[in-house]
N, C-alpha and C positions, 0 to 999 in steps of 0.2 A: 263798715259797711261801704261799699263803692256805690253809687247812683248808678242807675242802669237806665239807658234810654229807650222809653215806651212807645209802643206803637198800639195803638187803640182801634179795634174793630168793633162796631157797636150795630149795624143793621144783620136783621133776619134774611138768610135766602137759602133756598131750597139746598141740601149739601147734596153733593157730587155721590155717585155711587158708589166709588172707590171707598170714600171716608165711611158711610156707614157699613159697607161690607168689613172695612180693617177692624172696626171697633164692635162686631157682631161675632168678628172670629175671635178677636183678644176675650171678649166676654166668655165664649165657648170654654178657650185653653183655659181660661182662669177655673172653670167648672170642672176641666178634665185633671188637672193634675194632682189633685189630692186621691180620686177614686184608683189612678193608676199606681201611687205607691201604696194605695191598700190594698190591689191585686196582690201585688207580687213583693211585697214586704211585711217583714214580721212588725208587732208592736215595736220594738226599738227600731226600726228603721232598717235591720240588714235583710239582703234578700231572701228570698224562700230558697233554699237551693240546698246545694251539697254539704257534707259536713267536713270534707278536706277537698282540697284543690292543692295540686303540688306543684314545682317548676317555677319560674321566674316569671309566669305572662301572668293576665289575668284582670289586675285591680283597673289597668285603663280602661277595658270593657265596660267593668262595671261605673265608672265614673263616667264613662261616655253615656248611659242608659240615662242619665239626669241630665245631663251637660246643658240641655235647653231652657231648665228651668232658670237658674240665674240669667242666661241669655233673654227671654222673656220678661223678667221682671226689669230689665235695663230697656226695653221696649214700651213698657207701661203695664207688665203685667202684675197683680194685687201682691199684696205685703204677703200673704201667706203661701205664694210661692215660692219665696225666696227665702221663708225660715224651713220650707219643704228642702230645698235644695241645700241650706246648711244641715238640714237633720240628715238627709241622704250621705251628706261627704262624711260626717262623723261618723255615721252610722256602718258606710262600706268601708272607711279607713280602719275601722276595730276587726270588721269583718275578715279583712285581708290581711291585718295582724295575727289576727288569730290562724290564716291559712298557713302564714310564713313570707308571703311577698312582700308585706308592707312592714318597716322599721320605722321607730322617731316619725311616724305619720307620712312617709313617702317612702317608693319603690327601695327596697333595698340594694337591689340592682335591676337593671335593666338598660334598654337601648333608647334613645331620642327620640325615636318616631312614637313611643309608647310611652314614655315620658311626657311629651308635649302632648298626646292626647291627654293623658292622667291632669295635667296642669289646666287645663284650657278653664274648669272649673274657678282654680284660683284667680287666672286673669282675669274673667266676667266678675268675681267676687269682689276684687277691688274697684271696678269699676261701679260695682251698686252700693258699696257702703266704705269707703275708704278710710272712714273712722270707727271703724270695726276693730276693737282692739288684738281679740284672738287670730284674725285671718291676714292682719299686718304682721303680726309676730312670727305666724307660720311663713309666709312668704319671704320675711327678711330669713329667717334660719334656713329654708329652703335655698335661696340664693348663695349661702353661705357655704353649702355643699361644693359650689361650684369654683368659689372666690380663692378659694383657699383658707378661707377663716375659722373652717370647721374641721378640728386635728382627728376628729374619729373618720373623716370622709376625705382623704387627701385626693382626691379628683383631678384636681389643677395642677400642672406643672408653671410654675409660674417664669422659671428661666425660658422656658420654651416655649411658653404662651402655648400650650395644648392641653387639651384633656387626655386624661393617660388612659381612657380603654373606652372601647366601643359600649360597654357594660359598666355602667357607674350606679352611684345611687348614694343612699344614706349610709351603706357599711364600705361605701368609697369603691375604688376602680376593680373588677372583675380581670385578674389579669390571667385565669384559668378557667375554661366553662366546663362544667359537668355535664353528667348524662342526664341528671335530674333536673336540669334546669332547662331543657329540650322535651322533656316527657309529654307534655299537653300538645305540642307543637311538631311532633315527628308527624303525623298522620297526615298536618296541612303542608308542610314543607316536602315531602313523598312527592307533590304536584306541580311544585318549581322544579327550574331548574336546580342542576347541581351548582355548588359554590364554584368550585370549578372543573376544569376539563380533566383533570389530572391527578383524581384521588384515586390512590393506587388500589389495582384489581380492577378499576372501572374508568382505565385513560378512556379517551374518546377525541377523534377530529372535529365529532358534530358540537359545535357551540350551544346546541337546545338538550344535550345530554340529560337525562334525570336518572337520579338515584332512589333508590326505594329506603327511606328513613326509617320505615317500619322494620328493615330487617336487622337484627343486631348485628351483625357484623359490618354490614355496611355502615352502619352510622358510627359505629366504630371507626370505623376510619375516616370518614367525613368529619367526625368531633375531632380528630387527631389533627388533620389539614387546616381545619378553621382555627384552632389552639395555637398550632404553628405560625399562622399567617396572619391571624385577624387581631388576637390580642397578644400581647399589650400593645397600645397605638392609638392615635386619634383617628378620626373619620369626618369627611363631611357634614353626617347626619348629625354630630355633634352642636354646629351651630344651633341646632334648635333650642339649645340653651340660654341663647341670648334673650328670648322673651323671659325667662325666668328671673334673669337679673337686671333685664330692663322693667319689670315689674318692681322691684325692690327699688329703682332710681322714682319711678311715678309716684310711690309712698313716700319716698325721703328726700329726693334731690340729693342726695348724697353723690359726688364726682367719682367716686371709688367705682360706683355699679357703672357708669358710663363708659369710664377710662377701658373697664374689662371687654365691655361690649367691642368697643375701637379694636382694641390691643387683640382679641381675638379674631375679629373677622380681617384685621389687617394682615396679621398672621399666616392664615389662608391665602389671602391675595399673593402675599410675599411665594408663599410656595407653588401657587398656580402658575407666577411668573417664572420660579427656576424651573417647572414643568413645561417651558415653550407656549402658557397659556390654554393648557389641559389643567384642568383642576384634579390634582392627584387624590387616589379615594383611599388611601392607606399611608400614614405616617408611621413610622418605627419609633419606639422608647426612647431613640438617642434625637428624635426629631428630623430623621433623614426621610425622604421620597422612598418607597418599595423597600424599605429595611429590611424586612421579615417577608416579600414577596418576590424575592433575589432581583430587584431592582426594578419590579415591574409596577408602574403608576397606577394599574387598577387592580382587580381583585379584593377590595377590603370590603369590611362588612356594610350592609347597605351601600354598595358602593356601585360603579358601572356596570357592573355584571349582576350580582343578586344581593338582595330577591326579587326588587321590584326595577333596578336600573337606572336612567338617566334623570327620569322624572323627581326621584328623591333629590339628588344632587341640586337640581332648579329650584325645589320647593324649600331647602337649606338654605341656599344662599339668598332668595326671595324673603323668605322671615328675618335670616340675620339684616342683609341690606335694608328692609324698612325698618326694621329697630335699630338700627346704627341712624340712618336717617332722620327719625322721628327725633332721637335724643340730638342730633346738631342741624337739622335742617338740611343736609347735604346731600342733595340725590347721588352725587358720584359715588356714595357707599353702595350701590345698586349697580354699580360697575359690573363688579365678580359675576353676579346673576347674569347682568347681558350681556357679558363675554361668553358664557357657556352656555346659553340659549341661542348667542349668533354662531358660536362654533356648529353645535348642533345641524343650525338653518343652512349653514356652509355646504354640511353633507348630504344634504336632502336629495333624493331623486326621487324619478316619477314611474309609478307602477300603478296601471291599469287608468291612467289619468289624473291620480291620487297623488299629492305629494306627501313624500313622507321622510322623518328625520329618523337616525339610529337611537334606538332607545337601550342600549348596550353595548360593551366593548368588553372584548374577551382575547384569548391568547391568539384567535382568528383575524383580530382587527373590529371595527365596528357591525354589528349586526342586529337582528330584529329591527327592520324598518316600520314604522308606524307612522300614522298622523300626528304632527303635533297637539299638543293640549293648550287649547285656549284660554283657560284659567289663569297660569301663569303671568300671559300678555295684560290682560285685563286688568289684575292684579298690580301689574307693575305701572301699568298707565294711570289707573285709579289715584298711585300711589304718588307720584310725581309730576304726572298732568303737564310733561314735557311733550314737543313737536315729536321728537325722533322715537319715544317710546310708543305713542300714537301711529306710527309711519311703521313700525313693526307690528303692529296689530293689524293695519291696513293692507301690509305686504303679505300674510301669514295665514290671514282671514279673509280672503277679499268677499265673502260674502256677511262678514260679523252683523253687518246692520240688519239684516230681514232674518235675524236668529229666532228662533222661538224654542224655548224648553221642552222639553218632552215632559208630561205632566206626573212628576216623580221625584220625591226626594231621597238622597242617596244616607251613606251611613250616618247614623245618629242625626237623622233629620237635615243634613247639608244640601243647599238649593244652589244650585249652578248659577253662575253670575253673568254670562255672556249677553242673556237678553236683558239684564240690568244694565250693560254699559251701552248697549245700543239705544236703550230708552232715554238715559240722561245726557245723551250724544243727540238726541233730535231724533231720533227714529223710532222704530216697534212701539208705536202710540196703544195698542192696548195690552202691554206690559202689566200694569196695575189690572186689571180686569183679571188676566190670565194667573197673577201671582194669587190674587182670591178664589179661583177656582180651583189652580194645584194645591193650593194650602186644604181648601175644604175638601178634596178629592183625597187627600193624604190622611188627614185626621179620619174620614169615613173608613179609609181602607185599614189602618192601623185599629180603630176601633173593630172592626169585625175579626181581624185576627185574633186582636183579645179575646172575643166571645166564644171563638172555635178554638181557642189555648187551653187544653183540656189534658196535657201530656202530665207526665210526672217529671218534675223539679229535678228528681237524681241523674235524671237523662239531660238533661238542657245543656246545651253550650254553653258556655261564657259569654259569648256575643248575643244570648236568647232575647232581650230586654230593648237594644237599640230601634229595634225595626218595630216595636210595638209601642215607644212614647207617642202619645198622641199630641203632645206641644210641640208644634211645629213652627217656629216664630221667623225661620229665617229668611223666606218670601218678604214678610212684612219687615223685617229689618231692613231689609234692601230698599223696600218702599219708603220708610221713613227716615232712616239715618244716612241716606247717599251711600252705600258702603256694599261691596262684591261680599261681603262677608270675611271671617278669618279666613287664612290657609289653615286648613284641617288639623295638620298634625302639630300644634302649637304656634299658630300664629297670633297676633294680637289683633284687635277689633279697632281697624281702623277705618274709620268714620267723616263723610263730610260734617254732619251735626249730631249733637247728641241733644236731650231734651232734659227737663228738670220742672217737677211742681213745687212751686214755691209753698204753697199754701199747708203741703204736708212732708217739705223740704225733703226730697226723698229723689232718685233719678227715677228716669221714666216719664211719656207723657204721662200729663194729668188726666183724672178721669173724663172720659165722653169725648176727648180731644183726639183726632185724627190727623195724620201728617202725609206727605209726600213731597220726595225731593224729586223736582221735575227735570233738573237741568244740573251740570257740575261742568266748571269750565275753569280754567287756569284763574281767574281771578275774580269769579263770581258764581253763586249758588243760587239756583230759582227753589221756590219751597212753598208750599199750600197749606196753612194750618187752619182745621174747622172743629167748629165748637159742636157736635149732635146733640146737645143737651138744649130743647126748647126751653128752659125755664132758667136755667144757673149759667151765671156767668162764668166764665176759667181763665186763670192764667198761666203761662208757660215761658219759662225762659229756656232759649236756646242757646247753644253753645258750639263756639266755633271748632272743629275736630273733638275726636273722642276722649282727648286728654288737654283739651284747650289749646292746643299748639297753634293754630293758626288763630286769627285777629281780623273781626269784620271791622272793615273801613266804613261803609254806608251801608243804610238799609233805605228800602223805598219800596212802598205798598202800591201795588200793580192793579188797577181796578178796570175790568172790561166796560163798564158803564161810566163810567168818566175818566177825565184826564188824570195821568201818572201824577201822584204827587212828586213834591221833589224829594234828590235822597235827604236823608237825615245822617249827618256825620255820626260815626259810631266809635272808632277806634278802642273796641274793648273785644275780649273773647266771649262776651254776653250780652245777649237782647232779649227785653221782656216783651211779651207779647198777650194783649189784655183781649179777650174775645168774650161779647156780649152771648146772650143766649141764641144760636142758632146761628151765631155768624162766622164768618170766614175770612181768613188775609191770606192774600198770595204776595209774596216778597221774594225782590231781588235782592239779595245781599251781597254788597263787594266781598272779596277776602284778600288778605295777606296772608298767603302759608308759607306755615313754619315759620312764625314771628315771634312764637313766646317759648320757652320752658317747659318741656310738658309734664301733666301731674294728674294725679288719679284725684285730688282734692274736689270737692264739691265746690258751688259757685258761691257767691256770697248770696245771702238772702235779702239784701236789702230793701227797704221799705219805701225807702223815698225814689220817687218817679227822676227820671234823667230829663 
C-alpha cells in the first residue's frame, strides 16, 4: 500500500453551475439506462428484433447501441449501469452467434472498421474493472486471434508482419468473399462510389461512377473484381487491431503484446517509405505493394478510393500511432500519421474561398476535394502536446479557438472535440455550459424518438438503436477527464486524468463529486473538483492519464480568496483529494508525461495519508 499525497479542502462554498449541472445529468442518465434496456430488449437481454440476420455485418451495430454504458460508468455512473453493460454484451454476443456473425464470442470475419466498433466496449470494460476475470480472459483470447497464437484463426503472417486479409476474425482470414457476405449491405453500397472505375461492363472515366449493387449481374461483376484485387492481403485499416493487442498489454504488461504493436506499425511505415512516402492501401499475400492491383498502390479495401477514402487512412494511423506512443512514450510513432496528413495538406487547393484537400485517389489521380477534418488534428495534439502538432492545428484551422459545436451528438453518442480543445487552451469559456445544454437537449431528443417509436421490430434496420440510447456521457467525459474522447472506430480512451472512488474501491467519480479539467499544457493540467453534497465529505483519487502512464510531479491548490499554497511534491501517478461537505478544490498539477508503463490496473487504495 503506497502512501498517497493528500490535499484537504474543508470550507463550504457555493458550487459553480457546471458542477450542479454535471451531477444532475449523471443522475438522470443513471435513471435512463434501465428503461432503455427494458424498452428494446427481452428479459434475457437480446434485442427485440428479427429471427434471422444474414451476411457478415451487424453485430457491431448492436454493441454500439450500448457502448455508452461502460463509458458512463468510467465517468461515475452507478454500478447497475456497468452490470447492464455486461449483460447486454453477453446477450448480444449470444444473439449474433445464433444469427451466424459471431463465433467464439468474436465476429467470425469482418473488417477492422467494424471490429473496432464492436471492440470499444471491451476496451472500456478493461478500464472499468480490470480485475474481472471473464473480461480479462476474453481480451487476451481476442488478442491471440491477431498475434498468431490462435491456430484456429491464422490471421497473422509473422514472417511478413502483416494481417492476411481485410476480412478477418475468429474463423481466420477470409480469402474469398461470397455474395452472402454482402447481402445486407448491397442497398447501402449502391449509393457509394464503385470500388473501381474498370469493373467489366461498367468502365468509366468518371471517378465518381456508381454501380447498382442491387442488380444481381452488376453485383456479380463487382464481387469478382473485389475478390481478384482486395483479398487476400493487408490494408491500412487493419492497424485498428493494435487497440485490441494494446489492451492485452494493459491487462498483463507482457512484452510480446507491445512488440507486436510496434512491429506491425513499423511494417506499415516501411511500406510507405518504399512507396515514396504515400501509404499504399493494398499489400498482396507475398508482401508486395499493389501485388493484386497491377502494381497500383491504390484500390484496396477501405483504401484511398473506396468506400470512404483518405480519412480512414488517417484514422487508422492515428489509432495505431497513439497506441504505440502509449506503449513507448515516443511521439515519433505518430510520424506515419503526420506524414499522410501533411501529404494531403500539400495537395490542397482553394475552392470558393475554402481550403480543401483530396479525399480520394483513383485511376484519375487525386479527386473529391473536401475541407480537412479537425478531429484528427485535435487528437494528435492532445496526445503529444508537441508544438509542431499545435502548429498544424493553427495553420489548417485558423479559427479553431472560436469553434462552437453544433448542439448534436453523432453516431452512438459521439461528441465532436474541437470546442473542447479550444477550451483547455484558454479560449471558448462557455464550453462547460454548452456541454450541459447539448447533453440535456440530446437526451430529450432521444426520449422523444423513443416515445414515437411504434414501428414493427421486424422492419427495423440494424442501426435502429444507436440514435435512441439516451445515455450520452461523451460531452461530460470531455469536461471531467480532459480528453477529446476515443477515435470512434476502435481507438483507446486517452485522457489527461481519471478518477477513482476509494470508499467504494471502483473507477469513476465518487457520488456527488463533479470535475472539470480547465487547462491542459505539456507539463501541467488545471482542474476543479466540487463536492455538491452539503452534508457528507467525499474522497477522490486522481490518476495521471487513463492508464497511469503519466506522473504527477507537484500539486498546488489555487484559491481565489487567499494566497496560493506552495506546491506539494508528489512524484506519483496518484493524488488523493479530501473534499468536505460542499467543498471544492482548484488544483494545478505538474505533470511528467509518459513517464510510466501504462496499465489498466486500479490504483492502490492506501488508507494512510502522505
